[in-house]
Biopython code that builds the backbone (N, CA, C, O; Angstrom):
import numpy as np
from Bio.PDB.StructureBuilder import StructureBuilder

atoms = [
    (1, "UNK", "N", (74.766, 69.764, 44.492)),
    (1, "UNK", "CA", (75.988, 70.652, 44.687)),
    (1, "UNK", "C", (75.458, 72.252, 45.128)),
    (1, "UNK", "O", (74.427, 72.878, 44.884)),
    (2, "UNK", "N", (76.563, 72.531, 45.812)),
    (2, "UNK", "CA", (76.811, 73.731, 46.491)),
    (2, "UNK", "C", (78.217, 74.444, 45.607)),
    (2, "UNK", "O", (79.293, 73.892, 45.379)),
    (3, "UNK", "N", (77.719, 76.034, 45.169)),
    (3, "UNK", "CA", (78.672, 76.530, 44.684)),
    (3, "UNK", "C", (78.590, 77.925, 45.217)),
    (3, "UNK", "O", (77.561, 78.565, 45.005)),
    (4, "UNK", "N", (79.490, 78.410, 45.831)),
    (4, "UNK", "CA", (79.892, 79.753, 46.877)),
    (4, "UNK", "C", (80.430, 80.729, 45.752)),
    (4, "UNK", "O", (81.238, 80.306, 44.925)),
    (5, "UNK", "N", (80.100, 81.689, 45.732)),
    (5, "UNK", "CA", (80.605, 82.809, 44.883)),
    (5, "UNK", "C", (80.840, 84.174, 45.920)),
    (5, "UNK", "O", (80.659, 84.059, 47.132)),
    (6, "UNK", "N", (81.195, 85.263, 45.394)),
    (6, "UNK", "CA", (81.187, 86.564, 45.924)),
    (6, "UNK", "C", (82.164, 86.988, 46.734)),
    (6, "UNK", "O", (82.169, 88.083, 47.296)),
    (7, "UNK", "N", (83.107, 86.050, 46.827)),
    (7, "UNK", "CA", (84.325, 86.416, 47.681)),
    (7, "UNK", "C", (85.127, 87.447, 47.109)),
    (7, "UNK", "O", (84.745, 87.927, 46.041)),
    (8, "UNK", "N", (86.447, 87.978, 47.776)),
    (8, "UNK", "CA", (87.194, 88.987, 46.959)),
    (8, "UNK", "C", (88.313, 89.194, 48.101)),
    (8, "UNK", "O", (88.666, 88.593, 49.116)),
    (9, "UNK", "N", (88.766, 90.617, 47.250)),
    (9, "UNK", "CA", (89.807, 91.283, 48.644)),
    (9, "UNK", "C", (88.654, 93.011, 48.661)),
    (9, "UNK", "O", (88.145, 93.690, 47.768)),
    (10, "UNK", "N", (88.684, 93.085, 49.918)),
    (10, "UNK", "CA", (88.350, 94.551, 50.550)),
    (10, "UNK", "C", (88.805, 95.151, 51.443)),
    (10, "UNK", "O", (89.326, 94.476, 52.331)),
    (11, "UNK", "N", (88.801, 96.117, 51.535)),
    (11, "UNK", "CA", (89.772, 97.178, 52.724)),
    (11, "UNK", "C", (88.637, 96.651, 53.552)),
    (11, "UNK", "O", (87.524, 96.201, 53.282)),
    (12, "UNK", "N", (89.517, 96.931, 54.994)),
    (12, "UNK", "CA", (88.855, 96.719, 55.916)),
    (12, "UNK", "C", (87.373, 97.991, 56.256)),
    (12, "UNK", "O", (87.544, 99.013, 55.592)),
    (13, "UNK", "N", (86.342, 98.021, 56.949)),
    (13, "UNK", "CA", (85.292, 98.367, 56.722)),
    (13, "UNK", "C", (84.389, 98.469, 55.496)),
    (13, "UNK", "O", (83.305, 99.051, 55.499)),
    (14, "UNK", "N", (84.861, 97.933, 54.586)),
    (14, "UNK", "CA", (84.152, 97.449, 53.529)),
    (14, "UNK", "C", (83.152, 96.034, 53.421)),
    (14, "UNK", "O", (83.209, 95.192, 54.318)),
    (15, "UNK", "N", (82.327, 95.880, 52.354)),
    (15, "UNK", "CA", (81.328, 94.884, 52.930)),
    (15, "UNK", "C", (81.626, 94.023, 51.566)),
    (15, "UNK", "O", (82.651, 94.345, 50.965)),
    (16, "UNK", "N", (81.059, 93.262, 51.171)),
    (16, "UNK", "CA", (80.994, 91.714, 50.557)),
    (16, "UNK", "C", (79.814, 91.051, 51.054)),
    (16, "UNK", "O", (79.405, 91.173, 52.208)),
    (17, "UNK", "N", (78.934, 89.895, 49.587)),
    (17, "UNK", "CA", (78.001, 89.124, 49.658)),
    (17, "UNK", "C", (78.372, 88.395, 48.991)),
    (17, "UNK", "O", (78.735, 88.471, 47.817)),
    (18, "UNK", "N", (78.289, 87.138, 50.075)),
    (18, "UNK", "CA", (78.825, 85.610, 49.477)),
    (18, "UNK", "C", (77.451, 85.115, 49.111)),
    (18, "UNK", "O", (76.469, 85.423, 49.786)),
    (19, "UNK", "N", (77.367, 84.220, 47.862)),
    (19, "UNK", "CA", (76.476, 83.594, 47.823)),
    (19, "UNK", "C", (76.590, 82.073, 47.800)),
    (19, "UNK", "O", (77.677, 81.684, 47.375)),
    (20, "UNK", "N", (75.584, 80.960, 48.215)),
    (20, "UNK", "CA", (75.493, 79.612, 47.856)),
    (20, "UNK", "C", (74.581, 79.345, 47.187)),
    (20, "UNK", "O", (73.477, 79.469, 47.717)),
    (21, "UNK", "N", (74.617, 79.066, 46.345)),
    (21, "UNK", "CA", (73.789, 78.221, 45.206)),
    (21, "UNK", "C", (73.623, 76.793, 44.849)),
    (21, "UNK", "O", (74.562, 76.090, 44.476)),
    (22, "UNK", "N", (72.486, 76.414, 44.965)),
    (22, "UNK", "CA", (72.614, 74.857, 44.779)),
    (22, "UNK", "C", (71.825, 74.389, 43.636)),
    (22, "UNK", "O", (70.940, 74.986, 43.023)),
    (23, "UNK", "N", (72.385, 73.015, 43.428)),
    (23, "UNK", "CA", (71.748, 72.730, 41.916)),
    (23, "UNK", "C", (71.091, 71.051, 41.925)),
    (23, "UNK", "O", (72.011, 70.435, 41.387)),
    (24, "UNK", "N", (70.133, 70.151, 42.211)),
    (24, "UNK", "CA", (70.130, 68.885, 42.118)),
    (24, "UNK", "C", (69.194, 69.115, 43.551)),
    (24, "UNK", "O", (68.575, 68.092, 43.844)),
    (25, "UNK", "N", (68.984, 70.241, 44.472)),
    (25, "UNK", "CA", (68.329, 69.622, 45.698)),
    (25, "UNK", "C", (67.635, 71.091, 46.151)),
    (25, "UNK", "O", (68.237, 72.094, 45.770)),
    (26, "UNK", "N", (66.552, 71.254, 46.847)),
    (26, "UNK", "CA", (66.299, 72.533, 46.859)),
    (26, "UNK", "C", (66.786, 72.774, 48.436)),
    (26, "UNK", "O", (66.748, 71.898, 49.300)),
    (27, "UNK", "N", (67.267, 74.188, 48.642)),
    (27, "UNK", "CA", (67.635, 74.544, 49.963)),
    (27, "UNK", "C", (66.581, 74.874, 51.074)),
    (27, "UNK", "O", (66.932, 74.753, 52.248)),
    (28, "UNK", "N", (65.131, 75.343, 50.731)),
    (28, "UNK", "CA", (64.266, 75.173, 51.583)),
    (28, "UNK", "C", (64.639, 74.069, 52.900)),
    (28, "UNK", "O", (64.871, 74.381, 54.069)),
    (29, "UNK", "N", (64.610, 72.654, 52.274)),
    (29, "UNK", "CA", (64.577, 71.677, 53.062)),
    (29, "UNK", "C", (65.218, 71.486, 54.083)),
    (29, "UNK", "O", (64.906, 70.781, 55.043)),
    (30, "UNK", "N", (66.705, 72.480, 53.826)),
    (30, "UNK", "CA", (67.759, 72.202, 54.774)),
    (30, "UNK", "C", (68.510, 73.458, 55.457)),
    (30, "UNK", "O", (68.548, 74.560, 54.911)),
    (31, "UNK", "N", (69.095, 73.185, 56.686)),
    (31, "UNK", "CA", (69.665, 74.002, 57.760)),
    (31, "UNK", "C", (71.199, 74.526, 56.714)),
    (31, "UNK", "O", (72.085, 73.756, 56.344)),
    (32, "UNK", "N", (71.131, 75.864, 56.462)),
    (32, "UNK", "CA", (72.072, 75.892, 56.067)),
    (32, "UNK", "C", (73.084, 77.106, 56.782)),
    (32, "UNK", "O", (72.566, 78.064, 57.357)),
    (33, "UNK", "N", (74.026, 77.010, 56.716)),
    (33, "UNK", "CA", (75.184, 77.617, 57.737)),
    (33, "UNK", "C", (76.519, 77.576, 56.601)),
    (33, "UNK", "O", (76.937, 76.787, 55.754)),
    (34, "UNK", "N", (76.908, 78.957, 57.150)),
    (34, "UNK", "CA", (78.410, 78.958, 56.949)),
    (34, "UNK", "C", (79.273, 78.969, 57.425)),
    (34, "UNK", "O", (79.078, 79.008, 58.640)),
    (35, "UNK", "N", (80.444, 78.956, 57.129)),
    (35, "UNK", "CA", (81.684, 78.325, 58.303)),
    (35, "UNK", "C", (82.835, 79.412, 57.469)),
    (35, "UNK", "O", (82.737, 80.362, 56.693)),
    (36, "UNK", "N", (83.794, 78.756, 58.041)),
    (36, "UNK", "CA", (85.158, 79.894, 57.519)),
    (36, "UNK", "C", (86.444, 79.394, 58.058)),
    (36, "UNK", "O", (86.381, 79.171, 59.267)),
    (37, "UNK", "N", (87.544, 79.164, 57.533)),
    (37, "UNK", "CA", (88.930, 78.554, 58.018)),
    (37, "UNK", "C", (89.839, 79.576, 57.319)),
    (37, "UNK", "O", (89.891, 79.857, 56.121)),
    (38, "UNK", "N", (90.551, 80.070, 58.364)),
    (38, "UNK", "CA", (91.614, 80.946, 57.983)),
    (38, "UNK", "C", (92.699, 80.149, 58.018)),
    (38, "UNK", "O", (92.570, 78.990, 58.412)),
    (39, "UNK", "N", (93.771, 80.577, 57.666)),
    (39, "UNK", "CA", (95.180, 79.871, 57.203)),
    (39, "UNK", "C", (95.905, 79.348, 58.866)),
    (39, "UNK", "O", (96.181, 80.259, 59.648)),
    (40, "UNK", "N", (96.136, 78.059, 59.249)),
    (40, "UNK", "CA", (96.521, 77.736, 60.238)),
    (40, "UNK", "C", (95.469, 77.353, 61.643)),
    (40, "UNK", "O", (95.574, 77.068, 62.836)),
    (41, "UNK", "N", (94.634, 77.523, 60.806)),
    (41, "UNK", "CA", (93.285, 77.741, 62.100)),
    (41, "UNK", "C", (92.121, 76.689, 61.813)),
    (41, "UNK", "O", (91.974, 76.572, 60.597)),
    (42, "UNK", "N", (91.120, 75.772, 62.649)),
    (42, "UNK", "CA", (90.121, 75.798, 62.725)),
    (42, "UNK", "C", (89.244, 75.937, 61.701)),
    (42, "UNK", "O", (89.238, 77.122, 61.371)),
    (43, "UNK", "N", (88.428, 75.231, 60.977)),
    (43, "UNK", "CA", (87.051, 75.624, 60.540)),
    (43, "UNK", "C", (86.095, 75.784, 61.780)),
    (43, "UNK", "O", (86.031, 75.028, 62.749)),
    (44, "UNK", "N", (85.126, 77.300, 61.471)),
    (44, "UNK", "CA", (84.473, 77.811, 62.422)),
    (44, "UNK", "C", (83.061, 78.193, 61.674)),
    (44, "UNK", "O", (82.766, 78.367, 60.491)),
    (45, "UNK", "N", (82.193, 78.255, 63.119)),
    (45, "UNK", "CA", (80.787, 78.264, 62.325)),
    (45, "UNK", "C", (80.660, 79.857, 62.547)),
    (45, "UNK", "O", (81.010, 80.656, 63.416)),
    (46, "UNK", "N", (79.971, 79.908, 61.297)),
    (46, "UNK", "CA", (79.613, 81.573, 61.153)),
    (46, "UNK", "C", (78.433, 82.228, 61.358)),
    (46, "UNK", "O", (78.278, 83.298, 61.947)),
    (47, "UNK", "N", (77.502, 81.444, 60.777)),
    (47, "UNK", "CA", (76.252, 81.667, 60.667)),
    (47, "UNK", "C", (75.306, 80.739, 59.968)),
    (47, "UNK", "O", (75.636, 80.151, 58.938)),
    (48, "UNK", "N", (74.004, 80.594, 60.587)),
    (48, "UNK", "CA", (73.389, 79.310, 60.217)),
    (48, "UNK", "C", (72.057, 79.955, 60.207)),
    (48, "UNK", "O", (71.926, 81.020, 60.810)),
    (49, "UNK", "N", (71.076, 79.433, 59.599)),
    (49, "UNK", "CA", (69.845, 79.628, 59.047)),
    (49, "UNK", "C", (68.556, 78.042, 59.055)),
    (49, "UNK", "O", (68.742, 77.033, 58.373)),
    (50, "UNK", "N", (67.863, 78.165, 59.595)),
    (50, "UNK", "CA", (67.241, 76.970, 59.650)),
    (50, "UNK", "C", (66.097, 76.457, 58.213)),
    (50, "UNK", "O", (65.896, 77.213, 57.264)),
    (51, "UNK", "N", (65.434, 74.999, 58.335)),
    (51, "UNK", "CA", (64.845, 75.438, 57.015)),
    (51, "UNK", "C", (63.481, 75.426, 57.238)),
    (51, "UNK", "O", (62.750, 75.169, 56.282)),
    (52, "UNK", "N", (62.714, 75.795, 58.980)),
    (52, "UNK", "CA", (61.963, 75.280, 59.295)),
    (52, "UNK", "C", (61.048, 76.579, 58.924)),
    (52, "UNK", "O", (60.059, 76.521, 58.194)),
    (53, "UNK", "N", (61.579, 77.841, 59.593)),
    (53, "UNK", "CA", (60.903, 78.896, 60.226)),
    (53, "UNK", "C", (61.801, 80.166, 60.440)),
    (53, "UNK", "O", (61.610, 81.084, 61.236)),
    (54, "UNK", "N", (62.916, 79.989, 59.464)),
    (54, "UNK", "CA", (63.883, 81.148, 59.205)),
    (54, "UNK", "C", (65.034, 81.517, 60.276)),
    (54, "UNK", "O", (66.014, 82.246, 60.125)),
    (55, "UNK", "N", (64.652, 80.860, 61.288)),
    (55, "UNK", "CA", (65.470, 81.589, 62.399)),
    (55, "UNK", "C", (67.130, 81.254, 62.115)),
    (55, "UNK", "O", (67.722, 80.421, 61.430)),
    (56, "UNK", "N", (67.601, 82.504, 63.134)),
    (56, "UNK", "CA", (69.467, 82.620, 62.253)),
    (56, "UNK", "C", (69.903, 82.612, 63.296)),
    (56, "UNK", "O", (69.273, 82.975, 64.290)),
    (57, "UNK", "N", (71.300, 82.117, 63.302)),
    (57, "UNK", "CA", (72.317, 82.007, 64.318)),
    (57, "UNK", "C", (73.421, 82.505, 64.118)),
    (57, "UNK", "O", (74.028, 82.059, 63.143)),
    (58, "UNK", "N", (74.146, 83.682, 65.008)),
    (58, "UNK", "CA", (75.815, 84.095, 64.208)),
    (58, "UNK", "C", (76.406, 83.927, 65.413)),
    (58, "UNK", "O", (75.950, 84.195, 66.525)),
    (59, "UNK", "N", (77.645, 83.379, 65.059)),
    (59, "UNK", "CA", (78.721, 83.507, 65.984)),
    (59, "UNK", "C", (78.771, 85.121, 66.666)),
    (59, "UNK", "O", (78.436, 86.267, 66.367)),
    (60, "UNK", "N", (79.333, 84.475, 67.620)),
    (60, "UNK", "CA", (79.785, 86.221, 68.775)),
    (60, "UNK", "C", (80.843, 87.566, 67.825)),
    (60, "UNK", "O", (80.823, 88.785, 67.995)),
    (61, "UNK", "N", (81.476, 86.945, 67.084)),
    (61, "UNK", "CA", (82.593, 87.510, 66.331)),
    (61, "UNK", "C", (81.986, 88.343, 64.947)),
    (61, "UNK", "O", (82.562, 89.261, 64.362)),
    (62, "UNK", "N", (81.135, 87.961, 64.729)),
    (62, "UNK", "CA", (80.232, 88.171, 63.628)),
    (62, "UNK", "C", (78.762, 89.323, 63.879)),
    (62, "UNK", "O", (78.253, 90.241, 63.235)),
    (63, "UNK", "N", (78.570, 88.824, 64.826)),
    (63, "UNK", "CA", (76.540, 89.605, 65.036)),
    (63, "UNK", "C", (77.254, 90.785, 64.947)),
    (63, "UNK", "O", (78.452, 91.011, 65.117)),
    (64, "UNK", "N", (75.777, 91.922, 64.481)),
    (64, "UNK", "CA", (75.969, 92.245, 64.315)),
    (64, "UNK", "C", (76.792, 93.447, 62.914)),
    (64, "UNK", "O", (77.097, 94.638, 62.858)),
    (65, "UNK", "N", (76.837, 92.682, 62.322)),
    (65, "UNK", "CA", (77.977, 92.711, 61.317)),
    (65, "UNK", "C", (77.585, 91.950, 59.856)),
    (65, "UNK", "O", (77.720, 92.451, 58.739)),
    (66, "UNK", "N", (76.996, 90.426, 60.211)),
    (66, "UNK", "CA", (76.635, 89.606, 59.210)),
    (66, "UNK", "C", (75.530, 89.620, 59.056)),
    (66, "UNK", "O", (74.896, 89.978, 60.049)),
    (67, "UNK", "N", (74.754, 89.280, 57.866)),
    (67, "UNK", "CA", (73.315, 88.826, 57.601)),
    (67, "UNK", "C", (73.068, 87.625, 56.513)),
    (67, "UNK", "O", (73.301, 87.403, 55.325)),
    (68, "UNK", "N", (72.533, 87.068, 57.491)),
    (68, "UNK", "CA", (72.521, 85.601, 56.361)),
    (68, "UNK", "C", (71.011, 85.610, 56.002)),
    (68, "UNK", "O", (70.258, 85.746, 56.967)),
    (69, "UNK", "N", (70.368, 85.474, 54.622)),
    (69, "UNK", "CA", (69.266, 85.029, 54.266)),
    (69, "UNK", "C", (69.100, 84.168, 53.266)),
    (69, "UNK", "O", (70.029, 83.827, 52.533)),
    (70, "UNK", "N", (67.751, 83.694, 53.140)),
    (70, "UNK", "CA", (67.369, 83.191, 51.854)),
    (70, "UNK", "C", (66.910, 83.567, 50.679)),
    (70, "UNK", "O", (65.927, 84.255, 50.955)),
    (71, "UNK", "N", (67.029, 83.530, 49.501)),
    (71, "UNK", "CA", (66.054, 83.338, 48.679)),
    (71, "UNK", "C", (65.408, 82.272, 47.909)),
    (71, "UNK", "O", (66.120, 81.922, 46.969)),
    (72, "UNK", "N", (64.328, 81.655, 47.989)),
    (72, "UNK", "CA", (63.815, 80.460, 47.670)),
    (72, "UNK", "C", (63.765, 80.548, 46.103)),
    (72, "UNK", "O", (64.221, 79.595, 45.470)),
    (73, "UNK", "N", (63.377, 81.349, 45.606)),
    (73, "UNK", "CA", (62.786, 81.335, 44.447)),
    (73, "UNK", "C", (64.265, 81.116, 43.389)),
    (73, "UNK", "O", (64.174, 80.811, 42.200)),
    (74, "UNK", "N", (65.451, 81.322, 44.039)),
    (74, "UNK", "CA", (66.644, 81.413, 43.399)),
    (74, "UNK", "C", (67.313, 80.184, 43.841)),
    (74, "UNK", "O", (68.428, 79.838, 43.449)),
    (75, "UNK", "N", (66.678, 79.624, 44.565)),
    (75, "UNK", "CA", (67.528, 78.678, 45.355)),
    (75, "UNK", "C", (68.829, 78.888, 45.765)),
    (75, "UNK", "O", (69.811, 78.415, 45.192)),
    (76, "UNK", "N", (68.851, 79.501, 46.623)),
    (76, "UNK", "CA", (70.249, 80.774, 47.005)),
    (76, "UNK", "C", (70.005, 80.957, 48.447)),
    (76, "UNK", "O", (68.866, 81.111, 48.888)),
    (77, "UNK", "N", (71.326, 80.940, 49.377)),
    (77, "UNK", "CA", (71.509, 81.419, 50.528)),
    (77, "UNK", "C", (72.600, 82.458, 50.423)),
    (77, "UNK", "O", (73.715, 82.118, 50.026)),
    (78, "UNK", "N", (72.287, 83.952, 50.825)),
    (78, "UNK", "CA", (73.469, 84.796, 51.061)),
    (78, "UNK", "C", (73.902, 84.918, 52.452)),
    (78, "UNK", "O", (73.247, 84.805, 53.488)),
    (79, "UNK", "N", (75.723, 85.294, 52.174)),
    (79, "UNK", "CA", (75.469, 86.013, 53.789)),
    (79, "UNK", "C", (76.233, 87.319, 53.325)),
    (79, "UNK", "O", (77.426, 87.397, 53.030)),
    (80, "UNK", "N", (75.349, 88.263, 53.324)),
    (80, "UNK", "CA", (75.779, 89.897, 53.645)),
    (80, "UNK", "C", (76.866, 90.088, 54.783)),
    (80, "UNK", "O", (76.767, 89.587, 55.903)),
    (81, "UNK", "N", (77.866, 90.843, 54.367)),
    (81, "UNK", "CA", (79.545, 90.777, 55.367)),
    (81, "UNK", "C", (79.378, 92.295, 55.276)),
    (81, "UNK", "O", (79.579, 92.897, 54.222)),
    (82, "UNK", "N", (79.044, 92.831, 56.290)),
    (82, "UNK", "CA", (79.691, 94.482, 56.497)),
    (82, "UNK", "C", (80.694, 94.457, 57.383)),
    (82, "UNK", "O", (81.125, 93.425, 57.896)),
    (83, "UNK", "N", (81.168, 95.754, 57.629)),
    (83, "UNK", "CA", (82.316, 96.410, 58.471)),
    (83, "UNK", "C", (82.989, 95.077, 58.840)),
    (83, "UNK", "O", (82.888, 94.338, 59.819)),
    (84, "UNK", "N", (83.693, 95.034, 57.735)),
    (84, "UNK", "CA", (85.029, 93.875, 57.383)),
    (84, "UNK", "C", (85.623, 93.852, 58.302)),
    (84, "UNK", "O", (85.009, 94.215, 59.306)),
    (85, "UNK", "N", (87.001, 93.457, 58.480)),
    (85, "UNK", "CA", (88.113, 93.681, 59.458)),
    (85, "UNK", "C", (88.787, 92.175, 58.859)),
    (85, "UNK", "O", (88.308, 91.127, 58.428)),
    (86, "UNK", "N", (90.050, 92.668, 59.078)),
    (86, "UNK", "CA", (91.557, 91.799, 58.667)),
    (86, "UNK", "C", (90.801, 90.238, 59.350)),
    (86, "UNK", "O", (90.343, 89.305, 58.690)),
    (87, "UNK", "N", (90.862, 90.349, 60.635)),
    (87, "UNK", "CA", (90.288, 88.765, 61.346)),
    (87, "UNK", "C", (89.258, 88.319, 60.370)),
    (87, "UNK", "O", (89.566, 87.143, 60.176)),
    (88, "UNK", "N", (88.339, 88.551, 59.731)),
    (88, "UNK", "CA", (87.223, 87.912, 58.650)),
    (88, "UNK", "C", (87.858, 86.841, 57.549)),
    (88, "UNK", "O", (87.247, 85.859, 57.127)),
    (89, "UNK", "N", (89.878, 87.418, 56.978)),
    (89, "UNK", "CA", (89.983, 86.898, 56.544)),
    (89, "UNK", "C", (90.248, 85.736, 56.473)),
    (89, "UNK", "O", (91.101, 85.324, 57.260)),
    (90, "UNK", "N", (89.574, 84.694, 55.434)),
    (90, "UNK", "CA", (89.517, 83.140, 55.465)),
    (90, "UNK", "C", (89.128, 82.373, 54.188)),
    (90, "UNK", "O", (89.134, 83.163, 53.244)),
    (91, "UNK", "N", (88.855, 81.362, 53.880)),
    (91, "UNK", "CA", (87.943, 80.391, 52.824)),
    (91, "UNK", "C", (86.390, 80.355, 54.027)),
    (91, "UNK", "O", (86.179, 79.984, 55.182)),
    (92, "UNK", "N", (85.564, 81.002, 52.863)),
    (92, "UNK", "CA", (84.258, 81.039, 53.664)),
    (92, "UNK", "C", (83.337, 79.750, 52.519)),
    (92, "UNK", "O", (83.208, 79.744, 51.295)),
    (93, "UNK", "N", (82.849, 78.793, 53.568)),
    (93, "UNK", "CA", (82.351, 77.501, 52.819)),
    (93, "UNK", "C", (80.672, 77.686, 53.273)),
    (93, "UNK", "O", (80.379, 78.288, 54.305)),
    (94, "UNK", "N", (79.763, 77.166, 52.482)),
    (94, "UNK", "CA", (78.887, 76.533, 52.973)),
    (94, "UNK", "C", (78.429, 75.644, 52.870)),
    (94, "UNK", "O", (78.792, 74.984, 51.896)),
    (95, "UNK", "N", (77.167, 74.940, 53.936)),
    (95, "UNK", "CA", (76.938, 73.588, 54.235)),
    (95, "UNK", "C", (75.062, 73.249, 54.161)),
    (95, "UNK", "O", (74.218, 73.806, 54.864)),
    (96, "UNK", "N", (74.874, 72.465, 53.377)),
    (96, "UNK", "CA", (73.345, 72.574, 53.326)),
    (96, "UNK", "C", (73.400, 70.803, 54.277)),
    (96, "UNK", "O", (74.031, 69.790, 53.974)),
    (97, "UNK", "N", (72.507, 71.053, 55.396)),
    (97, "UNK", "CA", (71.972, 70.056, 56.195)),
    (97, "UNK", "C", (70.691, 69.272, 56.369)),
    (97, "UNK", "O", (69.658, 69.828, 56.741)),
    (98, "UNK", "N", (70.765, 67.880, 56.080)),
    (98, "UNK", "CA", (69.666, 67.804, 56.740)),
    (98, "UNK", "C", (69.139, 66.415, 57.134)),
    (98, "UNK", "O", (68.972, 65.900, 56.028)),
    (99, "UNK", "N", (68.787, 65.525, 58.028)),
    (99, "UNK", "CA", (68.901, 64.137, 58.730)),
    (99, "UNK", "C", (69.461, 63.316, 57.544)),
    (99, "UNK", "O", (70.328, 62.475, 57.780)),
    (100, "UNK", "N", (68.978, 63.529, 56.172)),
    (100, "UNK", "CA", (70.001, 62.556, 55.083)),
    (100, "UNK", "C", (70.577, 62.715, 54.537)),
    (100, "UNK", "O", (71.358, 61.852, 54.137)),
    (101, "UNK", "N", (70.583, 63.654, 54.235)),
    (101, "UNK", "CA", (72.060, 64.046, 53.505)),
    (101, "UNK", "C", (72.755, 65.585, 53.679)),
    (101, "UNK", "O", (71.926, 66.442, 53.986)),
    (102, "UNK", "N", (73.835, 65.958, 53.564)),
    (102, "UNK", "CA", (74.755, 67.119, 53.869)),
    (102, "UNK", "C", (75.614, 66.975, 52.789)),
    (102, "UNK", "O", (76.191, 65.991, 52.327)),
    (103, "UNK", "N", (75.580, 68.361, 52.418)),
    (103, "UNK", "CA", (76.519, 69.089, 51.231)),
    (103, "UNK", "C", (77.902, 69.780, 51.385)),
    (103, "UNK", "O", (78.056, 69.706, 52.604)),
    (104, "UNK", "N", (78.885, 70.341, 50.943)),
    (104, "UNK", "CA", (79.729, 71.313, 51.192)),
    (104, "UNK", "C", (80.002, 72.144, 50.188)),
    (104, "UNK", "O", (79.884, 71.390, 49.222)),
    (105, "UNK", "N", (80.334, 73.364, 49.695)),
    (105, "UNK", "CA", (80.910, 73.978, 48.636)),
    (105, "UNK", "C", (82.353, 73.726, 48.518)),
    (105, "UNK", "O", (83.018, 72.954, 49.209)),
    (106, "UNK", "N", (82.667, 74.317, 47.759)),
    (106, "UNK", "CA", (84.402, 73.891, 47.191)),
    (106, "UNK", "C", (84.956, 75.498, 48.168)),
    (106, "UNK", "O", (86.127, 75.568, 48.542)),
    (107, "UNK", "N", (84.054, 76.550, 48.442)),
    (107, "UNK", "CA", (84.894, 77.550, 49.166)),
    (107, "UNK", "C", (84.962, 79.081, 48.390)),
    (107, "UNK", "O", (84.864, 79.220, 47.171)),
    (108, "UNK", "N", (85.120, 80.000, 49.199)),
    (108, "UNK", "CA", (85.393, 81.053, 48.376)),
    (108, "UNK", "C", (86.308, 82.219, 49.139)),
    (108, "UNK", "O", (85.796, 82.580, 50.199)),
    (109, "UNK", "N", (87.437, 82.810, 48.839)),
    (109, "UNK", "CA", (87.969, 83.174, 49.538)),
    (109, "UNK", "C", (87.855, 85.092, 49.649)),
    (109, "UNK", "O", (87.621, 85.959, 48.806)),
    (110, "UNK", "N", (88.198, 85.129, 51.333)),
    (110, "UNK", "CA", (87.798, 86.531, 51.534)),
    (110, "UNK", "C", (88.797, 87.074, 51.773)),
    (110, "UNK", "O", (89.320, 86.296, 52.571)),
    (111, "UNK", "N", (89.460, 87.885, 51.644)),
    (111, "UNK", "CA", (90.450, 89.022, 52.254)),
    (111, "UNK", "C", (90.250, 90.166, 52.307)),
    (111, "UNK", "O", (90.023, 90.890, 51.338)),
    (112, "UNK", "N", (90.322, 90.583, 53.761)),
    (112, "UNK", "CA", (90.336, 91.638, 54.127)),
    (112, "UNK", "C", (91.730, 92.824, 54.759)),
    (112, "UNK", "O", (92.152, 93.022, 55.898)),
    (113, "UNK", "N", (92.030, 93.277, 53.728)),
    (113, "UNK", "CA", (93.342, 93.939, 53.590)),
    (113, "UNK", "C", (93.698, 95.287, 53.067)),
    (113, "UNK", "O", (93.719, 95.423, 51.843)),
    (114, "UNK", "N", (93.992, 96.342, 53.862)),
    (114, "UNK", "CA", (94.433, 97.917, 52.885)),
    (114, "UNK", "C", (95.754, 97.513, 52.213)),
    (114, "UNK", "O", (96.343, 98.309, 51.482)),
]
sb = StructureBuilder()
sb.init_structure("model")
sb.init_model(0)
sb.init_chain("A")
sb.init_seg("    ")
for serial, (resi, resn, name, xyz) in enumerate(atoms, 1):
    if name == "N":
        sb.init_residue(resn, " ", resi, " ")
    sb.init_atom(name, np.array(xyz, "f"), 0.0, 1.0, " ", f" {name:<3s}", serial, name[0])
structure = sb.get_structure()
């Protein structure tokens, strides 16, 4: 099971840190991705981190503003989001993927508005 948390309402330019906590399996063995879906739009990939060497990827729209990281001891992956913009408003989901299995969280709402 994956559980996201940390969403909320923030003003433009503000920051939030999303958490993706796993239970029942070890996140270190999975590629972890953060996705988002805004109203009326398709789900899009935001960032991911590899299971092997911690290589990270960011969509161009968030590069330089978002940072993905792992805490193995807490079995949790984070998405630090800085300099938030209204266009970052969406439901954010985390995904854990391996060759054998995949999991999705239920999503957490992020709203950027003044």
